C-alpha positions in Angstrom: 71.9 179.4 98.6 74.7 177.3 97.3 75.0 174.3 95.0 77.8 172.1 95.3 78.8 170.6 91.8 80.7 167.2 91.2 82.8 168.6 88.4 85.0 165.5 87.9 81.7 163.2 87.3 80.2 162.9 84.0 81.3 161.6 80.4 82.5 165.1 79.3 83.9 166.2 82.7 84.8 168.9 83.7 84.3 170.8 80.7 80.6 170.5 80.6 80.0 170.8 84.4 82.1 173.9 84.6 80.0 175.7 81.3 77.0 174.6 83.0 77.8 176.0 86.4 78.9 179.5 84.9 75.7 179.5 82.8 73.4 178.7 86.1 75.4 181.3 87.7 75.1 184.1 85.0 71.7 183.2 83.8 70.1 182.6 87.8 72.4 184.5 89.9 73.3 181.0 91.9 76.2 180.5 93.8 77.9 177.6 93.0 81.1 175.7 94.4 82.7 173.1 91.9 84.3 170.1 93.4 87.2 168.3 92.2 90.9 168.7 90.8 91.6 172.3 91.5 94.0 172.9 88.9 92.0 171.2 86.2 89.1 173.2 87.1 91.0 176.8 87.2 92.1 175.9 84.2 88.9 175.3 82.7 87.2 178.5 84.3 89.9 180.4 82.9 88.2 179.7 79.5 84.8 181.7 80.3 84.3 185.2 81.5 83.4 185.0 85.0 83.6 188.3 86.3 80.9 189.3 89.0 80.0 185.4 89.4 79.9 183.8 92.7 81.8 180.5 91.5 84.0 178.7 94.4 86.9 175.8 93.8 87.2 173.3 96.6 90.0 170.6 95.8 89.3 166.8 95.3 92.0 164.4 94.7 90.0 161.2 93.7 87.4 160.4 91.1 84.4 157.9 91.2 84.5 156.2 88.0 81.2 154.6 86.4 82.3 151.0 86.8 83.4 151.7 90.6 81.3 150.0 93.0 79.2 152.3 94.9 79.6 151.2 98.5 83.6 150.8 97.9 84.1 154.0 96.1 82.3 156.0 99.2 84.6 154.0 101.6 87.9 153.5 99.9 87.8 156.9 97.9 87.5 159.1 100.9 88.7 162.6 99.0 86.4 161.8 95.7 84.6 164.9 94.5 81.2 163.3 94.8 82.1 162.5 98.6 83.6 165.8 99.2 80.3 167.5 97.3 77.7 166.0 99.9 80.1 167.0 102.9 80.1 170.4 101.9 76.1 169.9 102.4 76.8 168.2 105.6 78.9 171.2 107.0 76.5 173.8 105.7 78.6 174.9 103.3 76.5 174.0 100.3 72.6 173.2 100.3 72.4 170.6 97.6 74.6 168.8 95.2 74.5 167.9 91.5 76.7 165.2 90.0 76.6 163.5 86.5 78.8 161.1 87.8 78.1 157.5 89.0 74.8 157.5 90.3 75.1 154.6 92.5 78.0 156.5 94.1 75.7 159.6 94.5 72.8 157.8 96.0 75.5 156.0 98.3 77.3 159.1 99.3 74.1 160.9 100.0 72.8 158.1 102.5 76.0 158.0 104.2 76.8 161.3 104.8 73.6 163.1 105.3 71.4 159.9 106.3 67.7 159.4 105.4 64.7 161.1 106.2 63.0 159.5 109.7 60.5 157.1 108.2 62.2 156.0 104.8 63.9 152.8 104.4 65.4 153.8 101.0 65.9 157.0 98.9 64.5 157.1 95.6 65.3 158.8 91.9 62.8 160.6 90.7 62.3 161.8 87.3 59.5 164.0 85.3 57.8 162.8 82.1 56.0 165.0 79.6 52.3 164.2 79.2 49.3 165.3 77.2 48.4 167.3 80.6 51.4 168.7 81.3 54.0 166.8 83.6 54.2 163.3 85.5 56.6 162.2 88.1 58.0 158.9 88.2 59.5 156.9 91.0 61.7 154.8 91.3 63.7 155.1 88.1 66.7 153.1 89.2 68.0 153.6 92.6 66.2 150.4 94.1 66.0 147.2 91.8 64.2 145.1 94.4 61.9 146.4 96.7 59.3 145.8 99.4 55.8 146.9 99.6 56.3 149.1 102.4 59.1 151.0 100.7 56.6 151.3 97.6 54.4 153.1 99.8 57.2 155.3 101.3 57.7 156.2 97.3 54.1 157.3 96.9 54.0 159.6 99.9 57.5 161.3 98.8 56.1 161.4 95.5 52.9 163.1 96.4 54.7 165.6 98.4 57.2 166.6 95.5 54.2 166.9 93.0 52.2 169.6 95.5 55.2 171.9 96.7 57.9 171.5 93.8 55.8 170.9 90.8 52.8 172.9 92.3 50.3 170.5 92.0 47.3 171.3 94.2 45.9 167.8 94.8 48.3 165.1 93.6 47.0 161.9 92.1 49.1 158.8 92.7 49.3 155.5 90.8 50.8 152.2 91.2 52.2 151.0 87.9 51.1 147.1 87.2 50.0 145.2 84.0 46.4 146.1 84.4 43.8 148.0 86.2 42.0 145.3 87.9 42.1 144.4 91.1 43.5 140.7 90.0 46.4 142.1 88.3 49.9 142.6 89.1 52.6 140.5 91.1 53.1 139.8 94.7 54.9 143.2 95.4 52.3 145.6 93.4 49.2 143.5 95.4 50.5 144.2 98.8 51.8 147.8 98.1 48.5 148.0 96.8 46.7 146.6 99.7 48.5 149.1 102.1 47.7 152.1 99.8 44.0 151.6 99.6 42.4 154.2 101.4 44.7 156.8 101.2 43.6 160.0 100.0 45.9 160.8 97.2 46.0 157.0 95.8 43.8 156.3 92.7 44.9 152.3 92.6 46.5 150.8 89.8 47.2 152.3 86.0 48.6 150.7 83.1 52.1 151.6 81.3 50.2 153.2 78.7 48.7 156.0 80.9 52.0 157.0 81.9 51.8 159.7 79.1 48.2 160.5 79.6 48.7 162.5 82.2 45.9 160.6 84.3 48.0 160.7 87.4 50.4 163.2 88.7 52.6 160.4 90.5 53.6 157.1 89.2 55.3 154.4 91.9 56.9 151.7 90.7 60.3 149.7 91.8 63.6 150.9 90.4 63.8 147.7 88.1 60.8 148.8 86.4 61.0 152.3 86.5 64.7 152.3 84.7 63.2 150.2 82.1 60.4 152.6 81.5 62.7 155.7 81.6 65.2 153.9 79.0 62.4 153.1 76.6 61.1 156.4 76.7 64.2 158.5 76.3 64.7 155.6 73.2 61.6 156.0 71.6 61.8 160.0 72.0 65.2 159.5 70.0 63.6 157.3 67.5 60.5 159.2 66.7 62.5 162.5 66.0 65.0 160.5 63.7 62.1 159.0 61.8 60.4 161.9 61.4 63.4 164.0 59.9 63.8 160.9 57.6 60.5 161.0 56.5 60.5 164.9 55.8 63.9 164.5 53.8 61.7 161.9 51.3 59.9 164.5 49.1 60.3 168.3 48.4 56.6 168.6 49.3 57.3 167.6 53.1 60.2 169.6 53.3 58.4 172.5 52.0 55.6 171.6 54.7 58.2 171.5 57.5 58.8 174.9 57.0 55.1 175.7 58.4 55.2 173.5 61.2 58.8 173.7 62.5 57.7 175.8 65.3 55.5 173.1 66.4 58.2 170.6 66.2 60.5 172.6 67.8 58.2 172.9 70.7 57.7 169.0 70.7 61.2 168.4 71.1 61.7 170.9 73.8 58.8 168.8 75.8 60.7 165.5 75.3 64.1 166.8 76.0 65.3 165.7 79.5 67.9 168.4 79.5 65.2 170.8 80.5 64.7 169.1 83.8 68.6 168.5 84.1 68.4 165.9 86.4 66.8 163.5 88.8 66.2 164.2 92.5 67.3 161.6 95.3 64.0 161.8 97.2 64.5 160.4 101.0 67.4 161.4 101.8 68.2 164.2 104.6 69.3 167.0 102.1 69.3 167.7 98.5 71.0 165.7 95.6 70.4 165.7 91.8 71.8 162.8 89.7 72.5 163.7 85.9 72.6 161.7 83.0 76.6 160.9 82.2 76.3 162.4 78.9 74.5 165.5 80.1 74.8 168.8 78.1 75.6 172.2 79.2 72.2 173.2 79.4 71.3 170.1 81.4 74.0 170.8 84.0 72.9 174.4 84.2 69.5 173.3 84.4 69.9 171.0 87.3 71.5 173.5 89.2 68.8 175.7 88.8 66.5 173.1 89.9 68.5 171.8 92.9 68.9 175.6 94.2 65.0 175.7 93.9 64.4 172.4 95.5 66.4 173.7 98.7 65.0 176.9 98.7 61.5 175.8 98.8 62.3 173.2 101.7 60.8 170.2 100.3 62.5 167.6 102.7 61.1 169.0 105.8 57.3 168.9 104.3 58.2 165.5 103.2 59.4 164.3 106.2 56.2 165.8 108.0 54.2 163.9 105.8 56.0 160.2 106.1 55.8 161.0 109.8 51.6 161.9 109.5 51.6 158.6 107.7 53.3 156.4 109.6 51.5 158.0 112.8 48.1 157.1 110.8 49.1 153.9 109.9 50.0 152.9 113.5 46.6 154.1 114.8 44.7 152.1 112.0 46.7 149.1 112.7 45.8 149.5 116.6 42.3 150.2 115.9 41.9 146.8 113.9 43.5 144.9 116.3 41.4 146.2 118.9 38.3 145.7 117.0 39.5 142.2 116.6 39.8 141.7 120.1 36.4 142.8 121.0 
């Protein structure tokens, strides 16, 4: 399997993308295609020892900037690195795309060129959070600011499949993020979504924000506005806590001595909350594999995003997701028909 990497996306492109691709090819044996200005990419590759590595370059003359309109970028910049990367997947020349560029353009390119899975209205951006019990998947974290109840239901189904077949959770539990656990809580969107999800085997009901990191559920569902706020607050909190602890340790000699005995624990903690361990956020719902990375991604983040994208494609998660969505739609239609017949009777 081959992973196409948008070599011109991100704040530090193409340095980070090339180094991440080389690291992924060397450490995991993954075949990588870098997409972008071929002269620039070859110059950057020349700085690395690529002997024996399966790394190729496909030229793209344009770049989608972070401030470009997503839809305009796809329509007007037809030779952009992100669009060409998805075209490689469409043509069967690659199996997944990784990009640290404009996330809106990445999502738009995935939808426009690969289409959506049958039964999915809008793709969702999902990300993995560390918890007290392991890991939790949250979606959507920014793909769709305004959602309809049926779309949150689709997110729940996709999240359950991803947790089961990619995160290896035997029986995933899915919760709907709200401002309280009581039936009376929530807004119109969450209440209608809750009503649609009621009775779905893997759905456990409402959950509060404080439960995100408890590990009470394996999948947290919310609209993209709420999810993005949760994501950014969590990233900011992890960074602030790390700096606060560092400042406190420097306050006294005893604290610094004590740190020597617990530094391994601190190192493990930093690893758990480091987004680069996961690399990127999968774009669930497109008829293919797309991984969206942070604009300021490190080499480690790009390397791991390539690894996760490769594994996602290898496990065939999308096929299982399509089957589950179809199953849910079929059951829902039957339930509505039974309810209608019962009312008539």
